[in-house]
C-alpha positions as CSV (number, residue, x, y, z in Angstrom):
1,M,130.9,106.1,42.4
2,P,131.2,104.0,45.6
3,Y,128.5,103.9,48.2
4,S,129.0,106.4,51.1
5,P,129.1,105.2,54.7
6,E,125.7,106.9,55.1
7,Q,124.1,105.1,52.2
8,I,125.4,101.8,53.5
9,Q,123.8,102.6,56.9
10,E,120.5,103.4,55.2
11,L,120.6,100.2,53.2
12,D,121.3,98.3,56.5
13,I,118.1,99.8,57.9
14,L,116.0,98.9,54.8
15,I,117.1,95.3,54.8
16,R,115.7,94.9,58.4
17,Y,112.1,95.4,57.3
18,N,109.9,92.3,56.8
19,L,108.4,92.8,53.3
20,E,105.9,89.9,53.9
21,S,103.8,92.2,56.1
22,S,103.0,95.9,55.8
23,Q,101.8,95.7,59.4
24,Q,105.4,95.2,60.8
25,G,107.6,98.2,61.4
26,I,110.7,98.9,63.4
27,K,111.4,101.1,66.3
28,V,114.9,102.5,66.9
29,H,115.3,103.4,70.5
30,G,117.4,106.4,71.7
31,S,120.0,104.0,73.1
32,A,120.7,102.6,69.7
33,N,123.9,103.2,67.8
34,P,124.1,106.9,66.9
35,D,124.8,105.9,63.2
36,T,121.6,103.8,63.2
37,I,119.6,106.6,64.7
38,E,120.9,109.1,62.1
39,A,120.3,106.7,59.2
40,V,116.6,106.2,60.2
41,K,116.2,110.0,60.5
42,R,117.6,110.4,57.0
43,L,115.3,107.7,55.6
44,H,112.3,109.5,57.2
45,E,113.4,112.8,55.7
46,K,113.6,111.2,52.3
47,G,110.0,110.0,52.7
48,M,110.8,106.3,53.0
49,L,109.7,105.8,56.7
50,T,106.6,107.0,58.5
51,A,108.4,108.1,61.7
52,M,111.6,109.6,62.8
53,D,112.3,106.5,64.9
54,G,111.5,104.0,62.2
55,G,107.8,103.2,62.0
56,Y,106.6,101.7,58.8
57,L,107.8,101.8,55.2
58,T,106.1,104.3,52.9
59,D,105.4,103.2,49.3
60,L,108.7,104.7,48.3
61,G,110.4,103.0,51.3
62,R,108.9,99.7,50.4
63,T,110.3,100.0,46.8
64,A,113.7,100.9,48.2
65,A,113.6,98.0,50.7
66,E,112.6,95.5,48.0
67,H,115.6,96.6,45.8
68,A,118.0,96.6,48.8
69,Q,116.9,93.1,49.9
70,T,117.1,91.8,46.3
71,L,120.6,93.3,45.9
72,L,121.7,91.7,49.1
73,L,120.5,88.3,47.9
74,M,122.1,88.7,44.5
75,L,125.5,89.6,46.1
76,A,125.4,86.7,48.6
77,P,128.1,84.2,48.2
78,C,127.2,81.4,45.9
79,S,127.1,77.8,47.3
80,E,129.8,75.7,45.7
81,A,128.4,72.8,43.8
82,S,129.6,69.4,45.0
């Protein structure tokens, strides 16, 4: 089953979080891309973010962000050996 556009948008939000500090969140302003705003709202409804406009990762959100960021690194193009 392929990822839906909505899931891709949610993954894009999760990879924006800095996992090195639980004191850093994000704020999505009302002037942001409507798809971004909706993705953040969905993540909040799923219990992954503390606020409707972003905020901080919950424990569940942190786990999801860790997996999303790891997957992104795993899928990154490999450097060609010289």
